[in-house]
GUZADO-274130 format. One line per 5 residues: number of its first residue (from 0); their letters; for each residue y, x, z of N, C-alpha, C. Coordinates in pm, 1 decimal. Each point is the difference from the previous one (the first is absolute). Example, Ala and Ser with C-alpha at 12.3 -4.5 7.8 and 13.67 -1.06 7.14 Angstrom:
0> as> -569.0 1319.0 780.0 119.0 -89.0 0.0 120.0 90.0 0.0 | 105.0 -35.0 -72.0 119.0 82.0 6.0 109.0 -77.0 73.0
//
This chain:
0> xxxxx> 9532.4 7073.6 10691.2 -51.8 24.4 -134.1 -70.9 134.3 -3.4 | -110.4 7.0 -69.9 -71.5 125.6 -14.3 76.8 96.3 -87.3 | -28.8 127.6 20.9 59.0 100.8 -87.2 -55.2 -17.6 -140.6 | 84.8 12.4 -100.2 -41.3 -20.8 -138.0 -98.9 103.9 -47.4 | -75.9 -35.8 -102.7 -99.5 89.3 -57.3 67.8 115.3 -71.2
5> xxxxx> -49.0 121.4 23.3 60.7 118.5 -58.4 -16.3 0.5 -152.0 | 103.8 44.5 -73.5 -4.2 -2.9 -145.4 -91.1 104.0 -61.9 | -58.6 89.1 81.0 -84.3 104.7 -56.0 -147.9 -37.1 -1.8 | -37.4 -118.9 47.2 -139.7 -37.8 3.0 -43.8 -62.8 -131.6 | -132.2 5.6 -25.1 -53.8 -54.5 -124.5 29.9 -149.2 -12.0
10> xxxxx> -16.1 -74.4 108.9 22.6 -144.3 -4.7 144.4 -32.5 -34.5 | 95.1 66.8 64.6 140.7 -28.9 -29.5 35.0 40.7 -143.1 | -63.2 107.5 -49.5 23.0 39.7 -138.8 -52.1 -105.5 -96.5 | -116.6 -56.5 30.2 -55.3 -106.1 -84.6 93.6 -121.3 -3.5 | 50.5 -35.9 117.1 91.6 -114.6 5.9 125.7 28.4 -81.6
15> xxxxx> 53.7 122.2 13.8 122.3 35.9 -72.6 -20.4 -7.6 -151.5 | -117.4 41.8 -46.1 -26.0 3.3 -143.5 -4.8 -138.7 -62.9 | -55.4 -96.3 74.1 -15.0 -133.0 -60.2 105.5 -100.3 47.0 | 82.7 40.3 95.9 94.9 -94.5 60.0 89.3 -70.6 -103.2 | 54.8 72.2 -98.4 88.6 -69.4 -95.3 -68.1 -112.5 -78.0
20> xxxxx> -131.5 9.5 -15.4 -71.0 -100.8 -79.0 -61.1 -111.0 85.1 | 17.0 5.4 131.6 -61.3 -99.1 88.3 72.6 -133.8 -5.8 | -75.6 -106.1 22.7 59.8 -132.3 13.0 72.6 -8.8 133.1 | 76.8 -105.2 18.7 75.1 -13.9 125.2 -93.3 -9.1 120.2 | -113.1 -68.9 -14.7 -96.0 -10.6 109.5 -62.4 133.7 33.9
25> xxxxx> -36.8 74.3 -102.0 -57.0 132.4 22.2 102.3 93.3 64.0 | 126.8 -13.6 -39.5 104.2 84.0 59.7 17.8 -31.5 148.8 | -11.9 -125.8 36.5 10.1 -34.7 142.2 -113.2 65.4 78.4 | -120.0 0.1 -57.6 -113.1 65.3 65.5 24.2 150.6 9.5 | 49.3 60.2 -108.2 27.3 143.8 -2.1 106.3 36.3 103.7
30> xxxxx> 106.9 -77.2 5.4 107.4 27.3 95.0 -50.5 -7.7 143.8 | -84.2 -98.4 26.3 -52.2 -17.0 135.9 -87.9 119.3 38.3 | -82.6 46.7 -93.2 -87.0 115.0 26.1 82.9 124.6 27.5 | 102.0 23.2 -82.0 82.4 119.7 15.2 80.2 -1.2 129.9 | 40.6 -117.9 43.9 83.4 -11.5 119.1 -80.8 -9.5 129.1
35> xxxxx> -125.2 -49.9 -9.8 -81.8 -22.5 120.4 -139.9 59.1 -14.8 | -13.3 127.0 -37.0 -133.8 54.9 -27.6 -92.7 -0.7 120.8 | 52.3 28.1 120.0 -85.2 1.5 118.8 -56.3 -137.8 29.2 | 82.6 -101.6 -19.6 -46.2 -137.2 23.0 -104.8 -39.7 -104.3 | 26.7 32.4 -126.0 -89.6 -40.2 -109.0 -135.6 67.3 13.6
40> xxxxx> -4.0 120.9 55.6 -125.5 73.9 13.3 -101.6 -74.4 85.0 | 46.0 -90.5 86.4 -91.6 -76.0 86.0 -5.9 -147.7 -38.3 | 67.9 -37.9 -107.7 5.2 -140.3 -40.7 -116.7 -38.2 -90.6 | -40.6 -122.5 9.8 -90.6 -57.5 -99.2 81.0 -34.7 -123.5 | -68.0 -37.6 -106.4 70.3 -40.3 -121.3 86.1 -123.2 26.0
45> xxxxx> -49.7 -85.7 90.0 78.6 -118.7 35.8 127.9 38.7 72.7 | -9.4 100.7 85.4 117.5 44.1 73.2 106.8 58.5 -91.0 | -42.2 78.4 -100.2 96.4 56.3 -94.4 61.9 -109.9 -84.8 | -80.1 -96.9 -38.9 52.4 -110.5 -79.7 104.6 -78.0 78.5 | -29.9 -26.1 126.2 94.6 -74.9 82.9 125.6 82.9 26.8
50> xxxxx> -18.3 126.7 32.9 113.7 85.2 32.1 94.2 20.0 -116.9 | -54.0 4.1 -120.7 82.3 23.7 -118.7 44.0 -128.3 -68.2 | -42.5 -114.2 56.0 38.6 -127.1 -59.7 -65.7 -24.7 -134.3 | -124.2 47.1 -15.1 -71.9 -18.8 -126.2 -130.7 -73.0 28.5 | -101.1 23.6 -80.1 -130.0 -64.6 17.2 -110.2 104.9 -7.2
55> xxxxx> -119.5 -38.7 42.2 -114.3 91.4 -9.0 -22.8 45.9 -143.5 | 13.2 -93.6 -93.8 -22.8 33.7 -140.8 103.7 100.5 -49.7 | 123.7 -17.1 43.0 106.0 93.4 -40.2 -26.5 139.2 55.1 | -41.3 7.3 127.0 -30.9 130.5 60.8 -116.9 66.2 -72.9 | -100.9 -78.7 -34.4 -115.9 54.4 -72.0 42.0 57.4 -134.6
60> xxxxx> 82.9 -73.0 -72.1 46.6 49.8 -131.0 89.0 123.4 17.3 | 77.7 3.0 108.2 87.3 112.9 26.4 -80.4 127.7 23.8 | -103.7 -6.1 84.8 -77.2 121.1 29.7 -78.8 45.3 -122.8 | -41.2 -94.5 -83.0 -69.6 37.8 -123.5 96.2 63.1 -100.0 | 125.5 -46.8 -1.1 100.8 60.8 -87.0 25.9 144.8 41.3
65> xxxxx> -21.7 30.4 127.6 16.4 137.0 48.9 -119.0 89.1 -36.4 | -107.0 -62.6 -49.6 -117.3 77.3 -40.4 -112.0 0.4 101.7 | 8.5 -85.3 102.4 -105.5 -7.3 100.9 -96.1 -113.6 -32.3 | -127.5 19.4 39.1 -101.1 -99.6 -30.9 11.1 -126.5 83.1 | 62.4 10.7 114.4 13.6 -115.9 86.7 87.4 31.9 119.1
70> xxxxx> 17.4 -96.9 88.1 90.2 16.9 113.2 -49.0 106.7 96.9 | -132.3 8.4 18.5 -55.2 100.5 89.9 31.5 141.5 -47.9 | -13.0 23.8 -129.8 30.4 132.1 -55.0 149.3 30.4 12.9 | 82.1 -101.0 -22.2 144.8 16.9 15.4 35.3 37.1 143.3 | -59.5 -68.9 96.8 32.3 27.5 139.6 -49.7 138.7 41.9
75> xxxxx> -110.8 43.5 -59.9 -48.2 135.2 25.9 98.3 104.1 -51.5 | 57.1 -26.9 -119.0 99.9 91.6 -56.5 125.5 1.9 86.2 | 36.2 -114.7 55.3 116.9 -6.9 88.2 -24.1 80.9 127.4 | -120.1 -10.7 55.9 -33.3 77.7 120.5 6.9 149.3 -28.4 | -47.2 41.0 -118.7 5.4 141.4 -38.0 145.0 46.3 -15.1
80> xxxxx> 83.4 -87.8 -57.0 141.5 34.1 -16.8 68.0 17.5 135.2 | -32.7 -88.3 94.0 59.4 9.9 133.1 -47.2 125.7 72.7 | -127.2 35.4 -20.0 -53.3 122.1 60.9 73.6 121.8 -54.5 | 23.7 1.1 -131.8 72.5 110.1 -63.0 142.0 9.8 55.4 | 66.7 -115.9 9.7 138.9 -0.6 44.6 13.7 44.7 144.3
85> xxxxx> -100.3 -31.2 82.4 10.6 30.9 143.2 -66.9 131.0 38.4 | -64.4 67.5 -95.1 -69.9 124.9 32.8 92.8 103.0 64.2 | 121.5 22.8 -53.3 88.9 96.7 65.5 40.7 -42.4 140.6 | 16.1 -131.1 19.4 36.3 -50.8 132.6 -113.0 26.0 98.7 | -124.2 -27.9 -42.6 -115.5 22.0 87.1 -15.8 148.2 32.7
90> xxxxx> 20.9 83.7 -102.1 -11.4 144.7 21.2 104.5 48.4 99.5 | 122.3 -49.9 -14.9 108.3 38.3 89.5 -28.1 -46.1 142.8 | -48.3 -124.1 12.0 -30.7 -53.0 132.6 -111.1 81.2 66.3 | -101.5 37.1 -78.3 -109.4 79.2 54.6 45.9 137.2 45.1 | 86.4 61.9 -80.0 50.6 133.0 35.1 86.7 -5.5 125.5
95> xxxxx> 77.6 -105.8 13.0 86.3 -12.6 119.2 -82.9 -22.9 125.5 | -116.7 -63.4 -16.7 -83.9 -29.5 115.9 -71.9 124.3 52.6 | -10.9 101.9 -85.9 -67.9 122.1 41.9 88.4 78.5 98.3 | -66.7 61.0 95.9 73.1 81.8 96.2 53.2 125.1 -69.3 | 119.4 42.1 37.5 56.1 119.1 -61.6 150.3 4.9 18.2
100> xxxxx> 55.5 117.9 -17.8 142.9 20.7 17.8 73.1 -9.8 -132.8 | 131.7 1.9 8.9 81.2 3.7 -122.2 -29.5 125.9 -79.7 | -24.6 109.1 70.6 -31.5 125.7 -68.0 -130.4 -13.6 -78.5 | -100.2 -64.8 59.7 -128.3 -18.2 -68.0 16.9 -85.6 -124.6 | 81.6 -103.8 10.4 27.0 -84.9 -115.3 68.0 79.7 -110.4
105> xxxxx> 96.7 81.1 39.4 73.7 84.1 -94.4 -95.2 95.8 -70.7 | -86.2 65.0 77.4 -94.1 96.1 -56.4 -99.7 -68.2 -92.8 | -43.6 -120.3 36.6 -92.4 -74.5 -85.1 65.0 -36.1 -133.2 | 127.3 -38.6 6.0 71.7 -34.1 -123.1 9.1 120.7 -92.6 | 28.4 117.4 57.7 6.0 121.8 -81.2 -137.5 34.2 -56.5
110> xxxxx> -103.7 -23.4 77.9 -135.7 25.6 -48.6 -34.2 -92.9 -117.2 | 46.8 -124.6 8.5 -18.7 -92.8 -111.9 64.0 55.7 -127.0 | 122.8 49.6 13.5 72.3 52.9 -116.4 -71.0 122.1 -57.2 | -45.3 88.7 88.6 -71.3 119.6 -45.2 -127.6 -37.9 -74.1 | -70.5 -100.5 52.8 -121.7 -46.0 -66.4 27.1 -59.8 -136.7
115> xxxxx> 107.3 -77.4 -8.7 35.7 -60.0 -129.4 38.6 106.7 -102.2 | 75.2 100.0 44.2 40.6 108.0 -89.5 -121.3 78.4 -50.2 | -93.3 29.0 90.5 -118.4 74.8 -40.5 -85.8 -81.2 -95.8 | -12.1 -130.7 27.7 -78.9 -85.8 -88.3 63.2 -9.3 -138.5 | 134.0 -3.9 -4.7 68.5 -2.3 -129.6 -25.4 129.3 -76.4
120> xxxxx> 5.6 111.2 71.3 -26.4 130.5 -63.1 -144.0 7.7 -49.1 | -94.1 -42.2 82.0 -141.8 7.3 -36.6 -32.9 -91.0 -118.3 | 74.2 -109.1 -13.2 -29.9 -96.2 -105.1 71.8 24.2 -131.5 | 74.2 109.5 -8.6 74.8 27.3 -122.6 -92.4 23.5 -119.2 | 40.4 -53.9 -113.4 -67.1 25.5 -126.8 93.5 82.5 -87.6
125> xxxxx> -46.9 115.5 -45.7 85.7 84.4 -83.3 41.5 -72.5 -127.4 | -92.6 -74.6 -58.6 32.4 -73.9 -122.4 109.1 -103.3 25.5 | -10.9 -71.6 113.8 98.6 -104.2 30.9 137.5 61.1 25.4 | 3.6 110.9 74.1 128.6 64.5 28.5 63.4 52.3 -127.9 | -80.3 66.3 -83.9 51.9 54.0 -126.5 53.7 -111.6 -87.9
130> xxxxx> -73.3 -108.5 -8.0 43.3 -113.6 -81.7 126.6 -63.0 56.5 | 8.9 -12.0 131.3 118.7 -58.8 63.0 124.7 81.2 -32.4 | -10.0 131.0 11.3 115.2 86.3 -28.5 36.4 -7.5 -148.1 | -100.0 -2.6 -87.0 26.0 -12.0 -144.2 75.0 -128.9 -32.0 | -41.9 -109.7 61.3 66.3 -128.4 -23.6 145.4 4.1 45.1
135> xxxxx> 24.6 60.9 115.6 136.6 9.4 51.9 87.8 85.9 -91.1 | -56.3 107.2 -53.4 79.5 92.6 -80.8 34.8 -56.0 -137.7 | -84.9 -85.3 -53.3 23.9 -46.8 -136.9 69.6 -135.3 -8.4 | 1.6 -77.3 108.6 59.2 -134.2 -5.5 152.2 7.9 -9.2 | 63.0 -74.1 -92.9 146.4 -2.2 -6.0 62.4 -76.3 116.5
140> xxxxx> -78.2 -94.9 54.6 46.5 -74.9 116.8 -114.2 -13.7 99.3 | 33.2 19.1 126.2 -97.8 -15.1 107.4 50.5 -108.8 94.3 | -73.0 -111.0 6.2 33.1 -109.3 91.6 -84.4 14.8 125.8 | 60.4 -18.6 115.4 -72.5 7.2 126.0 1.3 -136.7 65.4 | -118.9 -46.6 41.6 -13.3 -130.5 64.8 -65.6 18.6 136.1
145> xxxxx> 65.0 -47.7 104.2 -53.8 11.3 135.7 82.0 -86.9 94.0 | -61.8 -40.8 110.0 72.4 -76.4 101.6 -63.2 26.3 135.9 | 58.8 -56.1 104.4 -51.3 22.2 134.3 10.3 146.1 39.1 | -104.0 52.1 68.7 0.3 140.1 41.1 7.0 92.7 -120.6 | -55.1 -44.4 -113.2 -0.9 82.8 -120.9 137.8 9.9 -65.0
150> xxxxx> 91.6 -86.1 40.1 135.4 3.7 -55.0 64.7 136.2 23.8 | -20.1 55.0 118.4 61.6 128.2 34.2 -64.4 114.1 -78.0 | -129.9 -11.3 -25.3 -68.7 99.0 -83.5 58.3 -3.1 -141.1 | 22.8 -120.5 -51.3 54.3 -15.7 -134.9 139.5 59.5 -11.0 | 82.5 -21.4 101.7 135.4 54.2 -1.2 -2.9 152.7 -0.7
155> xxxxx> -89.2 57.3 79.9 -17.0 145.0 4.4 -46.5 52.9 -136.3 | -96.9 -69.8 -59.9 -53.2 41.9 -130.3 106.4 -10.9 -108.7 | 79.6 -105.5 5.4 107.5 -18.0 -98.5 96.7 118.7 4.0 | 43.1 38.5 117.5 95.1 110.6 13.8 -59.2 129.7 -54.3 | -126.1 27.2 34.5 -62.3 123.5 -42.7 -24.2 6.3 -149.6
160> xxxxx> -51.6 -107.8 -56.5 -28.5 -1.4 -143.4 128.3 5.1 -83.0 | 104.2 -65.8 48.4 126.2 -2.1 -74.4 57.7 141.2 -14.7 | -29.7 86.9 95.1 50.3 136.4 -5.2 -72.8 84.3 -104.1 | -130.0 -23.7 -16.0 -80.4 89.5 -82.8 -48.0 -60.0 -131.7 | 23.1 -126.0 -23.2 -42.4 -62.2 -125.1 120.1 -26.5 -90.6
165> xxxxx> -22.5 9.4 -130.1 102.1 -42.6 -95.1 0.8 -151.9 -13.9 | -105.6 -63.0 47.6 -15.0 -145.1 -11.0 104.4 -73.2 83.8 | 23.2 -123.6 -37.2 81.2 -90.2 80.9 -90.9 -58.0 107.5 | 23.2 34.7 126.8 -84.8 -45.1 110.0 65.5 -120.6 66.3 | -72.9 -111.7 3.9 55.7 -127.2 46.3 -86.2 -57.0 112.4
170> xxxxx> 57.5 -12.4 117.9 -70.4 -67.0 109.8 18.1 -149.7 -21.1 | -92.4 -59.3 -74.3 15.0 -138.8 -45.7 4.9 -99.6 114.6 | -79.4 21.6 103.8 -4.9 -97.5 109.4 75.5 49.2 122.2 | 117.9 57.1 -22.5 83.3 42.8 111.7 63.9 -122.5 65.4 | 106.3 18.6 73.6 54.9 -109.6 80.9 73.5 -106.6 -81.9
175> xxxxx> -5.2 7.8 -132.2 70.4 -98.6 -82.1 -75.7 -131.4 -12.2 | -125.3 -5.5 47.1 -73.2 -124.8 1.5 -96.7 -15.5 -116.5 | -91.7 -98.7 10.7 -106.5 -16.3 -99.0 49.1 -35.3 -140.0 | 107.6 -77.6 -11.2 48.6 -38.8 -132.4 45.6 123.1 -78.2 | 71.4 90.3 66.3 45.7 122.5 -66.0 -119.0 88.3 -37.7
180> xxxxx> -101.2 3.1 85.9 -118.6 80.8 -28.4 -70.4 -48.8 -125.9 | -12.5 -130.3 -13.4 -64.3 -55.9 -118.9 81.9 30.0 -124.7 | 132.8 -6.0 13.0 85.5 33.4 -114.7 -23.7 143.6 -45.3 | -15.0 90.5 96.4 -30.2 138.5 -34.5 -132.3 7.5 -76.0 | -101.2 -65.4 51.1 -133.2 8.0 -58.9 -7.8 -66.4 -136.5
185> xxxxx> 88.4 -94.0 -26.7 -0.3 -67.3 -130.3 32.4 96.2 -113.9 | 64.1 111.9 34.0 33.5 97.2 -103.4 -105.7 108.8 -13.1 | -102.3 -2.1 84.8 -104.2 102.5 -3.8 -81.9 -12.7 -127.7 | -36.9 115.2 -56.6 -77.2 0.1 -123.1 -109.1 104.9 1.4 | -70.0 17.8 -111.9 -115.2 90.4 -7.1 30.2 146.1 33.1
190> xxxxx> 123.8 42.7 -17.8 33.3 140.2 29.0 36.5 22.6 146.3 | 17.2 -107.4 75.1 48.3 10.5 137.6 -115.0 9.1 100.0 | 35.7 43.0 121.3 -97.1 13.7 108.4 48.8 -77.6 121.2 | -91.0 -72.5 63.2 28.6 -68.2 126.5 -78.8 69.0 110.3 | 69.0 44.0 103.7 -65.9 54.4 118.4 -0.5 -111.2 105.2
195> xxxxx> -117.7 -52.2 29.4 -14.0 -110.3 95.6 -56.7 54.9 130.3 | 66.8 -29.0 111.1 -40.0 55.1 129.7 -25.8 -115.0 97.1 | -120.2 -4.0 55.4 -29.4 -104.5 98.2 -121.3 39.4 83.1 | 9.7 -20.9 130.9 -110.6 20.9 92.5 -15.2 -128.2 81.2 | -114.2 -19.4 69.5 -17.4 -124.6 76.1 113.7 -18.6 101.2
200> xxxxx> 49.7 -120.3 16.4 -35.0 -117.5 -76.8 67.2 8.1 -135.7 | -77.6 -20.8 -104.9 50.3 22.1 -134.9 108.9 -100.5 -37.1 | 97.4 48.3 -75.2 111.6 -84.2 -41.7 -33.3 -73.6 -128.7 | 2.3 -131.2 5.4 -23.7 -78.2 -121.7 111.7 23.1 -100.0 | 123.1 20.5 48.1 112.7 23.6 -90.2 -22.3 126.5 -81.8
205> xxxxx> -48.3 106.5 66.5 -26.5 125.6 -70.3 -110.8 -17.6 -101.5 | -105.5 -69.4 39.5 -111.0 -25.0 -92.1 45.7 -81.0 -120.7 | 81.9 -101.4 23.7 48.7 -84.5 -109.5 87.8 79.1 -96.6 | 87.2 85.1 53.1 87.1 80.9 -85.5 -81.2 96.6 -85.3 | -98.6 65.0 62.2 -84.1 94.0 -73.9 -81.0 -72.4 -107.1
210> xxxxx> -53.3 -116.3 33.4 -78.0 -77.8 -97.2 87.5 -46.8 -115.5 | 120.8 -40.9 31.0 94.4 -45.8 -102.1 31.3 112.9 -98.0 | 28.1 119.6 53.1 30.8 114.9 -84.9 -121.7 42.5 -81.2 | -117.1 -9.2 61.8 -124.3 36.1 -70.4 -20.2 -89.3 -121.8 | 26.5 -128.0 14.8 -14.4 -93.3 -112.3 98.8 31.4 -111.6
215> xxxxx> 108.9 64.2 33.6 99.8 38.1 -99.8 -29.7 135.9 -62.4 | -113.9 58.3 39.3 -43.5 124.2 -61.7 30.8 125.9 76.3 | 72.5 -10.8 112.0 34.2 118.8 78.2 -124.6 55.4 69.8 | -0.4 130.6 25.0 -107.1 61.9 76.9 31.9 -13.4 148.4 | -104.5 -4.4 81.4 18.4 -20.0 144.7 -66.2 114.2 76.6
220> xxxxx> 77.9 64.4 84.5 -49.1 99.4 94.9 7.2 -62.5 138.2 | -113.0 -12.6 66.7 -4.0 -63.8 131.8 -15.2 104.2 109.8 | 78.5 -14.6 104.6 -17.1 75.1 124.1 -41.9 -101.8 104.1 | -124.3 5.9 43.0 -52.7 -101.9 90.5 -107.1 62.4 88.5 | -65.9 -80.9 81.7 -84.6 58.3 104.4 -147.1 13.9 -34.1
225> xxxxx> -53.0 -85.5 -89.3 -144.5 4.7 -23.6 -36.5 -68.4 -130.7 | -123.2 22.3 -48.4 -44.4 -65.3 -123.3 -4.7 -152.0 8.8 | -0.2 -54.8 122.2 -1.1 -145.5 14.1 139.8 -61.2 -5.1 | 102.2 81.5 -12.3 137.4 -50.6 -11.1 13.9 -85.0 -125.6 | 76.9 -108.9 4.4 19.6 -83.1 -119.1 75.9 71.3 -110.4
230> xxxxx> 64.5 112.5 30.1 68.4 76.4 -104.1 -97.2 79.5 -86.6 | -114.3 38.1 57.0 -92.2 89.5 -69.5 -47.5 -53.7 -135.1 | -40.5 -127.4 -10.6 -51.9 -48.0 -129.0 102.3 -1.4 -113.0 | 129.0 -9.2 31.9 99.7 -8.5 -107.0 64.5 134.5 -31.4 | -29.5 102.4 81.3 64.7 129.8 -17.7 -72.1 84.6 -105.2
235> xxxxx> 76.8 76.3 -76.7 -57.1 97.3 -92.8 -43.1 125.5 74.8 | 74.9 32.9 104.3 -32.0 113.9 87.0 29.4 -42.5 143.5 | -88.4 37.7 91.6 20.7 -33.8 140.7 -16.8 123.2 87.2 | 93.4 20.0 91.1 -9.9 103.8 101.2 -12.3 -68.7 135.6 | -97.4 43.9 77.7 -32.1 -70.3 124.0 52.5 73.7 122.9
240> xxxxx> 55.7 -77.8 93.2 51.1 52.5 126.4 -36.9 -98.4 110.9 | -103.7 27.0 78.3 -37.9 -91.1 108.2 116.9 -29.7 92.5 | 3.6 -122.0 51.4 113.1 -43.8 83.0 -47.2 -54.9 134.0 | -110.3 54.0 51.9 -56.9 -53.1 123.4 86.0 33.4 122.2 | 4.6 -93.8 92.9 72.3 19.9 125.9 -66.4 -82.8 108.8
245> xxxxx> -17.1 59.2 117.8 -59.8 -73.8 111.3 93.0 -107.6 55.0 | 129.8 20.5 -13.9 95.6 -88.5 65.1 79.6 -88.1 -96.1 | 27.0 48.3 -118.8 90.0 -69.9 -91.2 -76.2 -54.9 -120.8 | 60.3 -95.4 -72.5 -69.2 -56.3 -117.5 -33.7 104.4 -105.4 | 82.8 103.0 -12.0 -28.6 107.5 -93.8 83.4 121.9 38.1
250> xxxxx> -30.5 110.5 -65.4 77.9 121.5 18.4 39.6 53.8 -136.4 | 128.7 23.7 -25.6 43.8 48.5 -130.7 -1.2 152.5 -12.6 | -47.8 70.9 103.1 9.4 146.2 -0.1 -66.9 62.4 -121.6 | -123.6 -37.0 -28.2 -74.2 62.4 -109.7 58.5 -36.8 -136.0 | 47.3 -123.5 -14.3 57.4 -37.8 -129.6 135.6 68.1 -19.5
255> xxxxx> 72.1 25.1 109.4 121.1 83.3 -7.8 -36.2 139.3 -50.6 | -110.6 53.5 53.0 -43.6 133.5 -40.9 -37.4 2.2 -148.0 | -62.8 -107.2 -49.3 -30.8 -8.8 -142.6 127.3 4.7 -83.1 | 99.7 -75.3 42.5 126.8 -2.4 -72.7 63.7 138.9 -0.4 | -3.0 66.1 114.6 57.0 134.5 11.5 -73.9 97.3 -91.6
260> xxxxx> -133.3 -10.5 -3.2 -80.3 88.5 -84.4 26.3 -25.5 -148.2 | 19.7 -125.9 -36.4 31.7 -32.1 -139.6 132.9 63.5 -41.3 | 99.1 -10.5 86.9 130.6 60.4 -29.9 -14.9 151.4 -17.1 | -77.2 62.9 88.8 -20.3 144.5 -8.6 -69.2 38.4 -130.2 | -101.4 -77.5 -39.2 -74.1 30.8 -122.4 87.3 -18.7 -123.5
265> xxxxx> 82.1 -103.9 0.4 91.0 -23.7 -112.6 105.1 109.9 -7.3 | 54.1 39.3 114.5 102.4 105.2 3.4 -54.3 130.2 -57.5 | -123.1 33.0 32.5 -59.7 124.1 -48.9 -15.6 -2.1 -152.3 | -25.1 -118.1 -56.2 -24.0 -10.0 -143.8 129.1 -7.7 -81.3 | 111.3 -27.1 64.2 124.9 -8.7 -75.2 48.7 140.6 -35.6
270> xxxxx> 22.4 28.4 -127.5 37.3 136.2 -41.6 125.3 53.2 68.0 | 99.0 -88.4 20.9 126.0 45.6 58.0 15.8 -45.7 144.7 | -111.6 -13.2 70.6 5.0 -50.6 137.7 83.3 90.3 90.8 | -13.1 132.2 -17.1 74.4 93.8 84.3 149.6 -16.3 -22.8 | 39.7 -12.2 -126.5 141.6 -16.7 -31.1 53.0 -133.2 53.7
275> xxxxx> -82.4 -104.7 -11.3 42.3 -131.9 49.1 22.5 3.6 151.3 | -91.3 63.7 71.4 13.4 7.5 145.1 118.0 89.7 39.6 | 20.7 107.6 -76.0 113.1 89.0 26.2 131.1 -74.3 -16.8 | 9.7 -78.3 -107.2 122.4 -76.5 -25.6 26.2 -100.0 111.7 | -106.4 -67.5 43.8 14.9 -96.3 109.0 44.5 69.6 128.5
280> xxxxx> -62.4 113.0 30.2 31.8 71.7 123.4 145.3 46.8 0.4 | 45.8 49.0 -114.4 138.5 46.5 -8.8 98.2 -115.8 10.2 | -37.7 -113.7 -57.3 87.4 -117.5 6.8 14.7 -50.5 143.0 | -106.6 17.5 78.5 0.3 -50.9 137.7 29.4 108.6 102.7 | 46.0 116.6 -47.7 15.4 115.9 87.6 76.5 -31.3 127.8
285> xxxxx> 113.6 -67.1 -11.5 86.7 -20.2 116.9 -39.4 -120.2 83.1 | -111.9 -66.2 -34.8 -48.9 -110.6 82.5 -104.7 49.1 100.1 | -45.8 124.2 -15.6 -102.2 52.2 92.0 66.0 48.8 129.0 | -76.5 -6.2 108.3 51.6 47.4 129.4 16.3 152.0 0.3 | -97.2 69.5 -60.4 11.7 146.2 -6.8 -74.9 50.2 -121.5
//
């Protein structure tokens, strides 16, 4: 069986959006596409109809329900989705094929991180940073949504913000699962802030949570890699942190740095930040090594 289609591609997102309303025949076609994308990419319409146990007419109606003009356009979108899903694999394979030592690989990885950090610094907008800090300081509740590599960034941000904000800081999409995350977001309102964190490959779960909260009136602060990120159009404020890597699907270094900088900026603006840190330090005095 082919590897299933990644949930972060446009085609899989389209299927997910209309899947509940599909007929049984259309669902069979959708299931076959999601489970056998590599095979379908080279199939004729007759082949997909036979493989999914449907008919040519059913497949035609299915691809049109997805918003494509015809089967050829649908198959082109599938090829693009597969290219997107395999891009990190191809990059990794190419890097491994290049001559070089472990030290060279290590140094290249550090150079990637340095480049991402510099690009994040160069791309800063004073207005966006000021607005982001203002939103964090005034929100009574701050929900954080992230998964994958961004999960660790979110956990770090939660700990830091909880120390310096009076707000209730909630890592909505922590290890409790998607159902609990949605329950958290159901209580989000116009006074609340959602911090959504995602870098390629983008998390559909994070995007869905942020979109859900946005519809409920909450403001959205996005930490992501570029203006083409799916988080950018729904965010009220966006801070960018490139996540390029020669070897891996993404690098969270720059977005970690954004989170760290946000905590520092919030701490500076809190009137009693020095007292809060002093109290914490004294409470933890005997846990330090020296």
